[in-house]
PDB file of N, CA, C and O in Angstrom:
ATOM      1  N   MET A   1      -1.660 -39.732  55.083  1.00  0.00           N
ATOM      2  CA  MET A   1      -0.971 -38.746  54.275  1.00  0.00           C
ATOM      3  C   MET A   1      -1.220 -38.954  52.788  1.00  0.00           C
ATOM      4  O   MET A   1      -0.672 -38.223  51.962  1.00  0.00           O
ATOM      5  N   THR A   2      -2.028 -39.926  52.441  1.00  0.00           N
ATOM      6  CA  THR A   2      -2.265 -40.197  51.026  1.00  0.00           C
ATOM      7  C   THR A   2      -2.889 -39.003  50.319  1.00  0.00           C
ATOM      8  O   THR A   2      -2.504 -38.697  49.190  1.00  0.00           O
ATOM      9  N   GLN A   3      -3.845 -38.315  50.948  1.00  0.00           N
ATOM     10  CA  GLN A   3      -4.463 -37.145  50.316  1.00  0.00           C
ATOM     11  C   GLN A   3      -3.428 -36.052  50.077  1.00  0.00           C
ATOM     12  O   GLN A   3      -3.437 -35.408  49.027  1.00  0.00           O
ATOM     13  N   LEU A   4      -2.545 -35.840  51.032  1.00  0.00           N
ATOM     14  CA  LEU A   4      -1.486 -34.847  50.872  1.00  0.00           C
ATOM     15  C   LEU A   4      -0.562 -35.243  49.730  1.00  0.00           C
ATOM     16  O   LEU A   4      -0.158 -34.390  48.939  1.00  0.00           O
ATOM     17  N   ALA A   5      -0.226 -36.513  49.634  1.00  0.00           N
ATOM     18  CA  ALA A   5       0.641 -36.987  48.548  1.00  0.00           C
ATOM     19  C   ALA A   5      -0.024 -36.779  47.195  1.00  0.00           C
ATOM     20  O   ALA A   5       0.628 -36.345  46.245  1.00  0.00           O
ATOM     21  N   GLU A   6      -1.307 -37.082  47.098  1.00  0.00           N
ATOM     22  CA  GLU A   6      -2.022 -36.898  45.834  1.00  0.00           C
ATOM     23  C   GLU A   6      -2.093 -35.425  45.447  1.00  0.00           C
ATOM     24  O   GLU A   6      -1.873 -35.081  44.285  1.00  0.00           O
ATOM     25  N   ALA A   7      -2.394 -34.560  46.399  1.00  0.00           N
ATOM     26  CA  ALA A   7      -2.477 -33.127  46.117  1.00  0.00           C
ATOM     27  C   ALA A   7      -1.121 -32.569  45.713  1.00  0.00           C
ATOM     28  O   ALA A   7      -1.033 -31.741  44.807  1.00  0.00           O
ATOM     29  N   THR A   8      -0.069 -33.017  46.377  1.00  0.00           N
ATOM     30  CA  THR A   8       1.279 -32.531  46.078  1.00  0.00           C
ATOM     31  C   THR A   8       1.733 -32.985  44.702  1.00  0.00           C
ATOM     32  O   THR A   8       2.333 -32.206  43.960  1.00  0.00           O
ATOM     33  N   ALA A   9       1.461 -34.214  44.356  1.00  0.00           N
ATOM     34  CA  ALA A   9       1.871 -34.745  43.051  1.00  0.00           C
ATOM     35  C   ALA A   9       1.257 -33.948  41.911  1.00  0.00           C
ATOM     36  O   ALA A   9       1.856 -33.844  40.841  1.00  0.00           O
ATOM     37  N   GLY A  10       0.089 -33.393  42.118  1.00  0.00           N
ATOM     38  CA  GLY A  10      -0.579 -32.636  41.078  1.00  0.00           C
ATOM     39  C   GLY A  10      -0.202 -31.170  40.998  1.00  0.00           C
ATOM     40  O   GLY A  10      -0.714 -30.463  40.131  1.00  0.00           O
ATOM     41  N   HIS A  11       0.676 -30.682  41.872  1.00  0.00           N
ATOM     42  CA  HIS A  11       1.003 -29.257  41.933  1.00  0.00           C
ATOM     43  C   HIS A  11       2.408 -28.911  41.442  1.00  0.00           C
ATOM     44  O   HIS A  11       2.945 -27.876  41.838  1.00  0.00           O
ATOM     45  N   LEU A  12       3.002 -29.711  40.624  1.00  0.00           N
ATOM     46  CA  LEU A  12       4.369 -29.438  40.186  1.00  0.00           C
ATOM     47  C   LEU A  12       4.448 -28.509  38.990  1.00  0.00           C
ATOM     48  O   LEU A  12       5.529 -28.006  38.682  1.00  0.00           O
ATOM     49  N   GLY A  13       3.366 -28.273  38.323  1.00  0.00           N
ATOM     50  CA  GLY A  13       3.388 -27.400  37.160  1.00  0.00           C
ATOM     51  C   GLY A  13       3.126 -28.168  35.888  1.00  0.00           C
ATOM     52  O   GLY A  13       3.182 -29.397  35.852  1.00  0.00           O
ATOM     53  N   GLU A  14       2.843 -27.428  34.863  1.00  0.00           N
ATOM     54  CA  GLU A  14       2.473 -28.022  33.584  1.00  0.00           C
ATOM     55  C   GLU A  14       3.587 -28.901  33.023  1.00  0.00           C
ATOM     56  O   GLU A  14       4.749 -28.500  32.956  1.00  0.00           O
ATOM     57  N   GLY A  15       3.206 -30.088  32.630  1.00  0.00           N
ATOM     58  CA  GLY A  15       4.152 -31.010  32.030  1.00  0.00           C
ATOM     59  C   GLY A  15       5.061 -31.713  33.015  1.00  0.00           C
ATOM     60  O   GLY A  15       5.848 -32.573  32.620  1.00  0.00           O
ATOM     61  N   ARG A  16       4.974 -31.370  34.280  1.00  0.00           N
ATOM     62  CA  ARG A  16       5.829 -31.998  35.294  1.00  0.00           C
ATOM     63  C   ARG A  16       4.940 -32.778  36.243  1.00  0.00           C
ATOM     64  O   ARG A  16       3.899 -32.291  36.684  1.00  0.00           O
ATOM     65  N   ARG A  17       5.358 -33.978  36.547  1.00  0.00           N
ATOM     66  CA  ARG A  17       4.557 -34.796  37.450  1.00  0.00           C
ATOM     67  C   ARG A  17       5.450 -35.768  38.197  1.00  0.00           C
ATOM     68  O   ARG A  17       6.328 -36.405  37.616  1.00  0.00           O
ATOM     69  N   LEU A  18       5.217 -35.866  39.460  1.00  0.00           N
ATOM     70  CA  LEU A  18       5.822 -36.907  40.288  1.00  0.00           C
ATOM     71  C   LEU A  18       4.721 -37.910  40.584  1.00  0.00           C
ATOM     72  O   LEU A  18       3.554 -37.542  40.716  1.00  0.00           O
ATOM     73  N   GLY A  19       5.090 -39.149  40.687  1.00  0.00           N
ATOM     74  CA  GLY A  19       4.100 -40.144  41.055  1.00  0.00           C
ATOM     75  C   GLY A  19       3.678 -39.983  42.504  1.00  0.00           C
ATOM     76  O   GLY A  19       4.466 -39.560  43.350  1.00  0.00           O
ATOM     77  N   VAL A  20       2.434 -40.323  42.778  1.00  0.00           N
ATOM     78  CA  VAL A  20       1.924 -40.248  44.145  1.00  0.00           C
ATOM     79  C   VAL A  20       2.788 -41.097  45.069  1.00  0.00           C
ATOM     80  O   VAL A  20       3.031 -40.716  46.214  1.00  0.00           O
ATOM     81  N   GLU A  21       3.252 -42.241  44.583  1.00  0.00           N
ATOM     82  CA  GLU A  21       4.090 -43.119  45.404  1.00  0.00           C
ATOM     83  C   GLU A  21       5.407 -42.442  45.773  1.00  0.00           C
ATOM     84  O   GLU A  21       5.893 -42.592  46.894  1.00  0.00           O
ATOM     85  N   ASP A  22       5.985 -41.694  44.826  1.00  0.00           N
ATOM     86  CA  ASP A  22       7.236 -40.979  45.107  1.00  0.00           C
ATOM     87  C   ASP A  22       7.028 -39.906  46.168  1.00  0.00           C
ATOM     88  O   ASP A  22       7.840 -39.751  47.080  1.00  0.00           O
ATOM     89  N   VAL A  23       5.935 -39.173  46.037  1.00  0.00           N
ATOM     90  CA  VAL A  23       5.630 -38.127  47.020  1.00  0.00           C
ATOM     91  C   VAL A  23       5.370 -38.759  48.382  1.00  0.00           C
ATOM     92  O   VAL A  23       5.859 -38.262  49.396  1.00  0.00           O
ATOM     93  N   GLN A  24       4.605 -39.848  48.416  1.00  0.00           N
ATOM     94  CA  GLN A  24       4.304 -40.527  49.676  1.00  0.00           C
ATOM     95  C   GLN A  24       5.576 -41.016  50.352  1.00  0.00           C
ATOM     96  O   GLN A  24       5.726 -40.887  51.567  1.00  0.00           O
ATOM     97  N   GLN A  25       6.488 -41.572  49.572  1.00  0.00           N
ATOM     98  CA  GLN A  25       7.750 -42.047  50.134  1.00  0.00           C
ATOM     99  C   GLN A  25       8.550 -40.887  50.722  1.00  0.00           C
ATOM    100  O   GLN A  25       9.142 -41.022  51.793  1.00  0.00           O
ATOM    101  N   THR A  26       8.571 -39.759  50.035  1.00  0.00           N
ATOM    102  CA  THR A  26       9.279 -38.582  50.537  1.00  0.00           C
ATOM    103  C   THR A  26       8.661 -38.095  51.844  1.00  0.00           C
ATOM    104  O   THR A  26       9.382 -37.787  52.793  1.00  0.00           O
ATOM    105  N   LEU A  27       7.334 -38.024  51.902  1.00  0.00           N
ATOM    106  CA  LEU A  27       6.660 -37.609  53.136  1.00  0.00           C
ATOM    107  C   LEU A  27       6.953 -38.576  54.275  1.00  0.00           C
ATOM    108  O   LEU A  27       7.174 -38.153  55.410  1.00  0.00           O
ATOM    109  N   ASP A  28       6.957 -39.877  53.976  1.00  0.00           N
ATOM    110  CA  ASP A  28       7.265 -40.879  55.001  1.00  0.00           C
ATOM    111  C   ASP A  28       8.678 -40.705  55.540  1.00  0.00           C
ATOM    112  O   ASP A  28       8.900 -40.825  56.745  1.00  0.00           O
ATOM    113  N   VAL A  29       9.634 -40.423  54.662  1.00  0.00           N
ATOM    114  CA  VAL A  29      11.020 -40.226  55.099  1.00  0.00           C
ATOM    115  C   VAL A  29      11.119 -38.976  55.975  1.00  0.00           C
ATOM    116  O   VAL A  29      11.809 -38.987  56.994  1.00  0.00           O
ATOM    117  N   LEU A  30      10.440 -37.914  55.587  1.00  0.00           N
ATOM    118  CA  LEU A  30      10.491 -36.672  56.361  1.00  0.00           C
ATOM    119  C   LEU A  30       9.762 -36.784  57.693  1.00  0.00           C
ATOM    120  O   LEU A  30      10.322 -36.471  58.744  1.00  0.00           O
ATOM    121  N   PHE A  31       8.506 -37.234  57.642  1.00  0.00           N
ATOM    122  CA  PHE A  31       7.652 -37.169  58.822  1.00  0.00           C
ATOM    123  C   PHE A  31       7.471 -38.492  59.541  1.00  0.00           C
ATOM    124  O   PHE A  31       6.910 -38.530  60.636  1.00  0.00           O
ATOM    125  N   GLY A  32       7.935 -39.575  58.943  1.00  0.00           N
ATOM    126  CA  GLY A  32       7.933 -40.857  59.622  1.00  0.00           C
ATOM    127  C   GLY A  32       6.691 -41.689  59.401  1.00  0.00           C
ATOM    128  O   GLY A  32       5.692 -41.241  58.837  1.00  0.00           O
ATOM    129  N   THR A  33       6.793 -42.904  59.862  1.00  0.00           N
ATOM    130  CA  THR A  33       5.711 -43.881  59.819  1.00  0.00           C
ATOM    131  C   THR A  33       5.644 -44.515  61.200  1.00  0.00           C
ATOM    132  O   THR A  33       6.358 -44.099  62.113  1.00  0.00           O
ATOM    133  N   VAL A  34       4.801 -45.505  61.352  1.00  0.00           N
ATOM    134  CA  VAL A  34       4.720 -46.215  62.627  1.00  0.00           C
ATOM    135  C   VAL A  34       6.051 -46.885  62.952  1.00  0.00           C
ATOM    136  O   VAL A  34       6.455 -46.938  64.114  1.00  0.00           O
ATOM    137  N   GLU A  35       6.735 -47.399  61.925  1.00  0.00           N
ATOM    138  CA  GLU A  35       7.981 -48.137  62.135  1.00  0.00           C
ATOM    139  C   GLU A  35       9.223 -47.250  62.165  1.00  0.00           C
ATOM    140  O   GLU A  35      10.251 -47.658  62.706  1.00  0.00           O
ATOM    141  N   TYR A  36       9.152 -46.061  61.603  1.00  0.00           N
ATOM    142  CA  TYR A  36      10.335 -45.213  61.419  1.00  0.00           C
ATOM    143  C   TYR A  36       9.995 -43.787  61.839  1.00  0.00           C
ATOM    144  O   TYR A  36       8.965 -43.259  61.420  1.00  0.00           O
ATOM    145  N   PRO A  37      10.841 -43.145  62.663  1.00  0.00           N
ATOM    146  CA  PRO A  37      10.489 -41.827  63.191  1.00  0.00           C
ATOM    147  C   PRO A  37      10.534 -40.692  62.173  1.00  0.00           C
ATOM    148  O   PRO A  37       9.868 -39.678  62.384  1.00  0.00           O
ATOM    149  N   GLY A  38      11.268 -40.810  61.108  1.00  0.00           N
ATOM    150  CA  GLY A  38      11.381 -39.728  60.134  1.00  0.00           C
ATOM    151  C   GLY A  38      12.505 -38.767  60.472  1.00  0.00           C
ATOM    152  O   GLY A  38      12.907 -38.643  61.629  1.00  0.00           O
ATOM    153  N   THR A  39      13.005 -38.091  59.454  1.00  0.00           N
ATOM    154  CA  THR A  39      14.154 -37.208  59.648  1.00  0.00           C
ATOM    155  C   THR A  39      13.809 -35.977  60.471  1.00  0.00           C
ATOM    156  O   THR A  39      14.675 -35.449  61.169  1.00  0.00           O
ATOM    157  N   VAL A  40      12.570 -35.506  60.410  1.00  0.00           N
ATOM    158  CA  VAL A  40      12.173 -34.358  61.231  1.00  0.00           C
ATOM    159  C   VAL A  40      12.239 -34.732  62.709  1.00  0.00           C
ATOM    160  O   VAL A  40      12.824 -34.000  63.507  1.00  0.00           O
ATOM    161  N   ALA A  41      11.649 -35.856  63.074  1.00  0.00           N
ATOM    162  CA  ALA A  41      11.663 -36.294  64.471  1.00  0.00           C
ATOM    163  C   ALA A  41      13.083 -36.545  64.965  1.00  0.00           C
ATOM    164  O   ALA A  41      13.415 -36.212  66.102  1.00  0.00           O
ATOM    165  N   GLU A  42      13.916 -37.131  64.116  1.00  0.00           N
ATOM    166  CA  GLU A  42      15.303 -37.382  64.510  1.00  0.00           C
ATOM    167  C   GLU A  42      16.043 -36.074  64.781  1.00  0.00           C
ATOM    168  O   GLU A  42      16.798 -35.978  65.748  1.00  0.00           O
ATOM    169  N   ALA A  43      15.832 -35.073  63.938  1.00  0.00           N
ATOM    170  CA  ALA A  43      16.484 -33.776  64.138  1.00  0.00           C
ATOM    171  C   ALA A  43      15.992 -33.115  65.423  1.00  0.00           C
ATOM    172  O   ALA A  43      16.784 -32.529  66.161  1.00  0.00           O
ATOM    173  N   LEU A  44      14.702 -33.205  65.692  1.00  0.00           N
ATOM    174  CA  LEU A  44      14.160 -32.618  66.920  1.00  0.00           C
ATOM    175  C   LEU A  44      14.741 -33.293  68.155  1.00  0.00           C
ATOM    176  O   LEU A  44      15.031 -32.629  69.151  1.00  0.00           O
ATOM    177  N   ARG A  45      14.910 -34.596  68.094  1.00  0.00           N
ATOM    178  CA  ARG A  45      15.488 -35.314  69.231  1.00  0.00           C
ATOM    179  C   ARG A  45      16.918 -34.864  69.494  1.00  0.00           C
ATOM    180  O   ARG A  45      17.373 -34.855  70.638  1.00  0.00           O
ATOM    181  N   ARG A  46      17.633 -34.487  68.422  1.00  0.00           N
ATOM    182  CA  ARG A  46      19.007 -33.983  68.574  1.00  0.00           C
ATOM    183  C   ARG A  46      19.037 -32.521  69.026  1.00  0.00           C
ATOM    184  O   ARG A  46      20.112 -31.950  69.206  1.00  0.00           O
ATOM    185  N   GLY A  47      17.876 -31.924  69.207  1.00  0.00           N
ATOM    186  CA  GLY A  47      17.810 -30.540  69.655  1.00  0.00           C
ATOM    187  C   GLY A  47      17.879 -29.515  68.538  1.00  0.00           C
ATOM    188  O   GLY A  47      18.039 -28.322  68.799  1.00  0.00           O
ATOM    189  N   GLU A  48      17.761 -29.963  67.301  1.00  0.00           N
ATOM    190  CA  GLU A  48      17.829 -29.053  66.161  1.00  0.00           C
ATOM    191  C   GLU A  48      16.466 -28.437  65.872  1.00  0.00           C
ATOM    192  O   GLU A  48      15.431 -29.019  66.196  1.00  0.00           O
ATOM    193  N   THR A  49      16.475 -27.271  65.268  1.00  0.00           N
ATOM    194  CA  THR A  49      15.265 -26.657  64.741  1.00  0.00           C
ATOM    195  C   THR A  49      15.146 -27.067  63.280  1.00  0.00           C
ATOM    196  O   THR A  49      16.127 -27.033  62.538  1.00  0.00           O
ATOM    197  N   VAL A  50      13.952 -27.451  62.874  1.00  0.00           N
ATOM    198  CA  VAL A  50      13.709 -27.869  61.497  1.00  0.00           C
ATOM    199  C   VAL A  50      12.920 -26.761  60.808  1.00  0.00           C
ATOM    200  O   VAL A  50      11.761 -26.513  61.142  1.00  0.00           O
ATOM    201  N   LEU A  51      13.549 -26.103  59.853  1.00  0.00           N
ATOM    202  CA  LEU A  51      12.928 -25.006  59.117  1.00  0.00           C
ATOM    203  C   LEU A  51      12.355 -25.533  57.807  1.00  0.00           C
ATOM    204  O   LEU A  51      13.063 -26.161  57.020  1.00  0.00           O
ATOM    205  N   LEU A  52      11.087 -25.278  57.581  1.00  0.00           N
ATOM    206  CA  LEU A  52      10.418 -25.693  56.349  1.00  0.00           C
ATOM    207  C   LEU A  52      10.086 -24.453  55.516  1.00  0.00           C
ATOM    208  O   LEU A  52       8.923 -24.187  55.213  1.00  0.00           O
ATOM    209  N   GLY A  53      11.103 -23.718  55.158  1.00  0.00           N
ATOM    210  CA  GLY A  53      10.943 -22.514  54.347  1.00  0.00           C
ATOM    211  C   GLY A  53       9.991 -21.531  54.995  1.00  0.00           C
ATOM    212  O   GLY A  53       9.995 -21.359  56.214  1.00  0.00           O
ATOM    213  N   SER A  54       9.177 -20.888  54.180  1.00  0.00           N
ATOM    214  CA  SER A  54       8.238 -19.899  54.698  1.00  0.00           C
ATOM    215  C   SER A  54       7.014 -20.543  55.348  1.00  0.00           C
ATOM    216  O   SER A  54       6.153 -19.843  55.880  1.00  0.00           O
ATOM    217  N   PHE A  55       6.934 -21.887  55.307  1.00  0.00           N
ATOM    218  CA  PHE A  55       5.824 -22.593  55.947  1.00  0.00           C
ATOM    219  C   PHE A  55       5.919 -22.491  57.459  1.00  0.00           C
ATOM    220  O   PHE A  55       4.909 -22.299  58.136  1.00  0.00           O
ATOM    221  N   GLY A  56       7.127 -22.618  57.991  1.00  0.00           N
ATOM    222  CA  GLY A  56       7.312 -22.534  59.432  1.00  0.00           C
ATOM    223  C   GLY A  56       8.448 -23.414  59.900  1.00  0.00           C
ATOM    224  O   GLY A  56       9.256 -23.892  59.104  1.00  0.00           O
ATOM    225  N   SER A  57       8.499 -23.620  61.201  1.00  0.00           N
ATOM    226  CA  SER A  57       9.574 -24.428  61.766  1.00  0.00           C
ATOM    227  C   SER A  57       9.062 -25.250  62.941  1.00  0.00           C
ATOM    228  O   SER A  57       8.067 -24.917  63.585  1.00  0.00           O
ATOM    229  N   PHE A  58       9.781 -26.333  63.190  1.00  0.00           N
ATOM    230  CA  PHE A  58       9.543 -27.174  64.350  1.00  0.00           C
ATOM    231  C   PHE A  58      10.756 -27.072  65.256  1.00  0.00           C
ATOM    232  O   PHE A  58      11.888 -26.997  64.779  1.00  0.00           O
ATOM    233  N   HIS A  59      10.525 -27.070  66.551  1.00  0.00           N
ATOM    234  CA  HIS A  59      11.611 -27.194  67.514  1.00  0.00           C
ATOM    235  C   HIS A  59      11.061 -27.987  68.700  1.00  0.00           C
ATOM    236  O   HIS A  59       9.853 -28.193  68.819  1.00  0.00           O
ATOM    237  N   SER A  60      11.953 -28.420  69.559  1.00  0.00           N
ATOM    238  CA  SER A  60      11.490 -29.190  70.708  1.00  0.00           C
ATOM    239  C   SER A  60      11.600 -28.352  71.972  1.00  0.00           C
ATOM    240  O   SER A  60      12.534 -27.571  72.151  1.00  0.00           O
ATOM    241  N   GLU A  61      10.624 -28.538  72.831  1.00  0.00           N
ATOM    242  CA  GLU A  61      10.631 -27.953  74.171  1.00  0.00           C
ATOM    243  C   GLU A  61      10.392 -29.108  75.125  1.00  0.00           C
ATOM    244  O   GLU A  61       9.292 -29.656  75.203  1.00  0.00           O
ATOM    245  N   GLY A  62      11.438 -29.467  75.846  1.00  0.00           N
ATOM    246  CA  GLY A  62      11.334 -30.649  76.683  1.00  0.00           C
ATOM    247  C   GLY A  62      11.174 -31.869  75.801  1.00  0.00           C
ATOM    248  O   GLY A  62      12.013 -32.138  74.941  1.00  0.00           O
ATOM    249  N   LYS A  63      10.108 -32.599  76.011  1.00  0.00           N
ATOM    250  CA  LYS A  63       9.852 -33.789  75.198  1.00  0.00           C
ATOM    251  C   LYS A  63       8.700 -33.570  74.225  1.00  0.00           C
ATOM    252  O   LYS A  63       8.123 -34.534  73.722  1.00  0.00           O
ATOM    253  N   SER A  64       8.365 -32.322  73.958  1.00  0.00           N
ATOM    254  CA  SER A  64       7.270 -32.004  73.043  1.00  0.00           C
ATOM    255  C   SER A  64       7.784 -31.281  71.807  1.00  0.00           C
ATOM    256  O   SER A  64       8.721 -30.486  71.879  1.00  0.00           O
ATOM    257  N   ALA A  65       7.158 -31.570  70.678  1.00  0.00           N
ATOM    258  CA  ALA A  65       7.457 -30.851  69.440  1.00  0.00           C
ATOM    259  C   ALA A  65       6.568 -29.615  69.380  1.00  0.00           C
ATOM    260  O   ALA A  65       5.382 -29.669  69.706  1.00  0.00           O
ATOM    261  N   VAL A  66       7.158 -28.506  68.960  1.00  0.00           N
ATOM    262  CA  VAL A  66       6.428 -27.245  68.854  1.00  0.00           C
ATOM    263  C   VAL A  66       6.548 -26.743  67.420  1.00  0.00           C
ATOM    264  O   VAL A  66       7.641 -26.709  66.855  1.00  0.00           O
ATOM    265  N   PHE A  67       5.420 -26.355  66.838  1.00  0.00           N
ATOM    266  CA  PHE A  67       5.413 -25.803  65.489  1.00  0.00           C
ATOM    267  C   PHE A  67       5.198 -24.301  65.574  1.00  0.00           C
ATOM    268  O   PHE A  67       4.304 -23.824  66.274  1.00  0.00           O
ATOM    269  N   ARG A  68       6.022 -23.570  64.858  1.00  0.00           N
ATOM    270  CA  ARG A  68       5.866 -22.120  64.760  1.00  0.00           C
ATOM    271  C   ARG A  68       5.609 -21.788  63.291  1.00  0.00           C
ATOM    272  O   ARG A  68       6.502 -21.954  62.459  1.00  0.00           O
ATOM    273  N   PRO A  69       4.399 -21.319  62.958  1.00  0.00           N
ATOM    274  CA  PRO A  69       4.108 -21.019  61.560  1.00  0.00           C
ATOM    275  C   PRO A  69       4.967 -19.879  61.038  1.00  0.00           C
ATOM    276  O   PRO A  69       5.277 -18.931  61.760  1.00  0.00           O
ATOM    277  N   GLY A  70       5.343 -19.990  59.774  1.00  0.00           N
ATOM    278  CA  GLY A  70       6.095 -18.931  59.123  1.00  0.00           C
ATOM    279  C   GLY A  70       5.174 -17.809  58.683  1.00  0.00           C
ATOM    280  O   GLY A  70       3.951 -17.946  58.715  1.00  0.00           O
ATOM    281  N   LYS A  71       5.765 -16.708  58.275  1.00  0.00           N
ATOM    282  CA  LYS A  71       5.003 -15.528  57.884  1.00  0.00           C
ATOM    283  C   LYS A  71       4.059 -15.826  56.717  1.00  0.00           C
ATOM    284  O   LYS A  71       2.900 -15.412  56.740  1.00  0.00           O
ATOM    285  N   ALA A  72       4.542 -16.537  55.705  1.00  0.00           N
ATOM    286  CA  ALA A  72       3.702 -16.818  54.537  1.00  0.00           C
ATOM    287  C   ALA A  72       2.481 -17.652  54.916  1.00  0.00           C
ATOM    288  O   ALA A  72       1.375 -17.363  54.459  1.00  0.00           O
ATOM    289  N   LEU A  73       2.661 -18.672  55.738  1.00  0.00           N
ATOM    290  CA  LEU A  73       1.539 -19.502  56.165  1.00  0.00           C
ATOM    291  C   LEU A  73       0.567 -18.687  57.001  1.00  0.00           C
ATOM    292  O   LEU A  73      -0.645 -18.758  56.795  1.00  0.00           O
ATOM    293  N   ASP A  74       1.086 -17.925  57.928  1.00  0.00           N
ATOM    294  CA  ASP A  74       0.247 -17.102  58.794  1.00  0.00           C
ATOM    295  C   ASP A  74      -0.596 -16.123  57.973  1.00  0.00           C
ATOM    296  O   ASP A  74      -1.798 -15.988  58.205  1.00  0.00           O
ATOM    297  N   GLU A  75       0.033 -15.448  57.022  1.00  0.00           N
ATOM    298  CA  GLU A  75      -0.695 -14.485  56.192  1.00  0.00           C
ATOM    299  C   GLU A  75      -1.737 -15.175  55.314  1.00  0.00           C
ATOM    300  O   GLU A  75      -2.826 -14.639  55.109  1.00  0.00           O
ATOM    301  N   TYR A  76      -1.415 -16.346  54.801  1.00  0.00           N
ATOM    302  CA  TYR A  76      -2.376 -17.089  53.980  1.00  0.00           C
ATOM    303  C   TYR A  76      -3.595 -17.488  54.809  1.00  0.00           C
ATOM    304  O   TYR A  76      -4.730 -17.302  54.371  1.00  0.00           O
ATOM    305  N   LEU A  77      -3.367 -18.031  55.992  1.00  0.00           N
ATOM    306  CA  LEU A  77      -4.472 -18.475  56.839  1.00  0.00           C
ATOM    307  C   LEU A  77      -5.343 -17.312  57.299  1.00  0.00           C
ATOM    308  O   LEU A  77      -6.546 -17.480  57.501  1.00  0.00           O
ATOM    309  N   ARG A  78      -4.756 -16.152  57.464  1.00  0.00           N
ATOM    310  CA  ARG A  78      -5.514 -14.962  57.873  1.00  0.00           C
ATOM    311  C   ARG A  78      -6.183 -14.273  56.688  1.00  0.00           C
ATOM    312  O   ARG A  78      -6.857 -13.258  56.867  1.00  0.00           O
ATOM    313  N   GLY A  79      -6.007 -14.812  55.477  1.00  0.00           N
ATOM    314  CA  GLY A  79      -6.651 -14.261  54.298  1.00  0.00           C
ATOM    315  C   GLY A  79      -5.993 -13.017  53.739  1.00  0.00           C
ATOM    316  O   GLY A  79      -6.613 -12.279  52.972  1.00  0.00           O
ATOM    317  N   LEU A  80      -4.740 -12.771  54.112  1.00  0.00           N
ATOM    318  CA  LEU A  80      -4.044 -11.572  53.652  1.00  0.00           C
ATOM    319  C   LEU A  80      -3.411 -11.754  52.281  1.00  0.00           C
ATOM    320  O   LEU A  80      -3.121 -10.771  51.599  1.00  0.00           O
ATOM    321  N   VAL A  81      -3.191 -13.004  51.867  1.00  0.00           N
ATOM    322  CA  VAL A  81      -2.626 -13.318  50.546  1.00  0.00           C
ATOM    323  C   VAL A  81      -3.359 -14.522  49.972  1.00  0.00           C
ATOM    324  O   VAL A  81      -4.061 -15.240  50.685  1.00  0.00           O
ATOM    325  N   GLY A  82      -3.183 -14.730  48.669  1.00  0.00           N
ATOM    326  CA  GLY A  82      -3.686 -15.911  47.971  1.00  0.00           C
ATOM    327  C   GLY A  82      -5.127 -16.095  47.983  1.00  0.00           C
ATOM    328  O   GLY A  82      -5.630 -17.065  47.417  1.00  0.00           O
TER     329      GLY A  82
END
């Protein structure tokens, strides 16, 4: 996830910057590491749906995680925006 952390740290806007380490720590807390499942995985285990804004959502079906892309992500990937 280091590349994602580096890219995210650089996208906050002019004059604003988060350190790559801060972004990496946030991603680790959300999505987990080898030692820690992350808050997303914990919510899925409790049967909750995790909504990530217009990016999409995760939910569990049985013992599998399922991702459903949001409208904004879907339109971006299809070349309809951006």
